[in-house]
N, C-alpha and C positions, 0 to 999 in steps of 0.2 A: 383724273379721267375715271368715269364710271367703270366698274368692274361687273363682269358677267356673273350670274349665279347658276348653279347646276340644278337642274329641276328633274323630276320624274312625274309624268302625267300619264293617267291611265284612261284610255279611251278604246273603243272597238275591241273590248276584250284583251287589250295589249298595253304593256307599260312602255312609254317612250322617254328614253334618256333625252335631256333637252337643255339648252342654255336660254337664259333671259337676262335682259339688261333694260335699265331705265326705271322711270318712276314706279314706285311699288304701291302707290296710293290710288291707283286706277286712272290716273290721268296720262296724257301724252298719246299721240297718235299710234296706233298699233301697227307694227311691221312684222311680218313673217318672212323667214329667210329659209330657202330650201336648197341643201347641198346636193351634189351629184356624186358621181362614181369616178374614182374610188375614194371618197372623202367622208368626213362626218361634219356635224355642226361647228366644230372647232374652226373649221375654215373661215367662219363668219365672226369670230371673237372680236378681232381689232375693229372690224366696221361696226359691229354692234355697240360696242363701248363709245365709239365715236359718235355714232347716232343717238345714242343714249344721253350723251352730254348735250345734245341739241334738243332734248326733250322728248325723243321717241321712245315708245315701250316696245322693245324688240324680243322677238322669240324665235328660237332656231331648233328645230327637233333633229335628232338622229332618226332618220326615217326608217320605214318598214324594212327589215332585214339588217339594218345597221345597229338598232338597239337590242341588246341581248335578250330582253323580255318582249320584243316585238319582232320575232323571227319565225314566222308560221313555215311549215313545211309545204311544199307543193307549188309547182310553177303558177298555178292557177290563182295563188293568193297573191300574185304581184301584178295583176292586171291594173291598167292605168285607173280604171273606176275605183278600184280598192285604195290605190295609193292616193288619189285625190280625196277620198272620203276621209282618210286619216287626218289630212290637212284641215278639213272643215270641222271634223270632230274636235280637234286640238283647239280650233279657233273658238268653237262653242264653250269648250271647258274654260278657257281663258276669258270669255266674255267679250271676245272681238267679234262684233256684228259685222263691221266692214273693216277692211285692213289694207294697207299697202303690201304688195307681194314682190319679193326679190327672189330669183332662182338662178342657178348656175348648173350647166350641163344637165344631168337628168332632172335636177331641180327646176331648170327652165321648162323642160318637156312637161312636167306636171303643172307648172305654173300656167302655160298655154291651155292645158286641159281644164284647169280651174277656170278660166276665163270662159270656156265653152260650157262646162257642166254647171258652174255655180257663179254666173256672171254678176249676181247681186251682191256677192259677199266681197268681191275685190274692187278696191277703189282705184288704186294705180299699180301698174306692172313694170318691172324692170327685169328684162331677160338678159342674161349674161352668157355670151358664146353661142347659144343655140337659138335660131331663128324661129318664126313661125312654123308649125309643124307640116302644114300643108305646102309651104314654100320649100321646106327641106324634102319632102316626099317628091315634090315635082322635080327638083334638082336632081335627086337620086335616081330618078327614072331616065333622065336624059342628058345629064352633064357628066362627061367622062371624068372631070376633075373630082367632083363629089363622089362619084362611084369609086374611084381609087381611095379616096380618104376614108370611105366608110367599110372597106374590106373586113376590118376587125370586127364589125358588128355581127356579120355571118359566123364568124369564128366563135364569138362569145354565145352564140345561140346553140352551139353544139353541146351535146352531153359530156360531162366529166373532163374532156380534154382541156378546156379552158382553165379549170381549177388546176390540173397538173401543171399547166404552163405557168400560171401566175404565181404559185407558191414554190416553184423550183428555186433552188439556189437562195434560200432564204428571202423570198419575195423579190427577187432581182428585177423582174420586169416592173412590178408595181413600184419599187424604189426608184426606178429610172423615171417615171411619172411624177414622183414626189420630189424631185431633184431641186425644184425653185422653192421648196416649202420649209418652214421653220422645223428646227429639232422637235419642238413640242407637237407640231401638227404630226410628224412622221412617227413619233412615239405612240401617238394615239391610234393612228391608223394601222401600224404594225399589231398593236394590241387587239384591235377589232377584227383584222383579217386573220388573226391568228386563232380566234374563237371558232369552236366547231359550227359548221353550217353557215358562217357569216359570208364568206366568199360566194358560196352557192346561192344564198339569199340575194346578194347584190347582182350576181349575174343573172338571176331569174327575171330582173326588170327588164333585160334584153330579150330572154326567152319567151316571157309572157306577153310582149308588146311589139308586133311587127308593122302595125298601122298599115297593113296591107301591102306593105313594100315588097313582099315576095311575089306579088301579082303585078308589080308595076303601078305607077300612079294612076288612079281611077277617078280623078277629080277631087274637089275639096272635102275632107272629112270634118274639119273643125271650124270653117268658116270665118266671117268677118270679125273683127276686134273694134269695139268701140271706147275701150278703156284708154286712158292716157298711157302711152307706152314708151319706154325707153329700151332700145336694143344696143348692148355694149359688145362689140366684136374685135377680136384681135386679128390683124391681117396676117399674122403667121401661124394661126391656129391649124394644128395637124389634122383636126377632124372636121372642121366646118369650112367650106369654100365660100368664096364670094357669090357665086351665083344664088344659093339659098338665102343669103343675107339680102341681096339686093331685091330678089323676088318677095321678100316680107312686105314691102310697102304695098303691094296690090291687096293685101288683106287687112289694110288699116282704114277704119272708117273714123276713128277718133284721132286725137293729137298724137304725133308719132314723131320720135327722134331717133336716128341711127348715129352712133358714136363709134368710129374706128380709130382703135389704138394701135399703136406699133409694139404689138406683144403677141404672144402665143394663146394657148387654150385657157392657162391659169390665170386669168386676169387679176383676180384679187391679191394674188401673191406677186405677180410681175409688175403691176401697174397700180399699186394701192392707193396712191394719191390721186391719180387721175380717175379711178374707179370710184373712190369715196366723194370727189368732188361733183362727179356727173350724177351719182345716186341722190346726193343731198340737194343738188340743184333741182332734179326731178321732183323729189319728195316735197320741197318747199313750194314749188310751182303749181302743185296739185294737192293743196290741204284737203283733208276730209270734212265735208260740210255735212 
């Protein structure tokens, strides 16, 4: 099996720690993978290696706030426009004119935004766990189940207290979230979130991006999607309920498939084979032309 390579790439005045896998001669359809909270690019390692064996050229950055040398201070540095611009700048540096995109959790959020801000750059899109942002906003406005599931978001937007809670008792709360993950993954996550400013930077993604949710749903912000799209959702997800997932279809103009797994939020760890098979089938059915 192909093995990933550690990379450091400088764009937007910062250096992003990253992982790459696949042909190093410039061949292979490019795939960019975006992690969420509270993880890093190591979550994608096994998937990247397997996709590389199929000939894909894969790249996964530790995103802004997670890379030690891409951790600017200030909440305003983490607005979604800045986070999306990092991905495009990295793609430019790698020579990825158009690419397949895969995201999980906040990586999915940024993926949906890339479809909106840079539609010409993304060829196919795989969202894991998180549905279309407008569908989520709609559900959060009027679905009691989603409102209950999302209470943690308001807490994460508070100053200082979330950091105190999450680092307490040797990261006890975070370790509970990582319970389905490998020892290698947990070790890296503990290392990252033990670094000065890392946890605050990661939480600033929540603080900087309300998407108007504090005012209630005011109609679509990000609109229709024409890209070939796969949404993979676990029906035991603690954060995302069925309403937002089902509402996603109304924003799809192009080919769209919803895959429901008997799993929780951490799909790539809980259902690796199912996730891999669905993602590979989606990539193969949408070759870059």
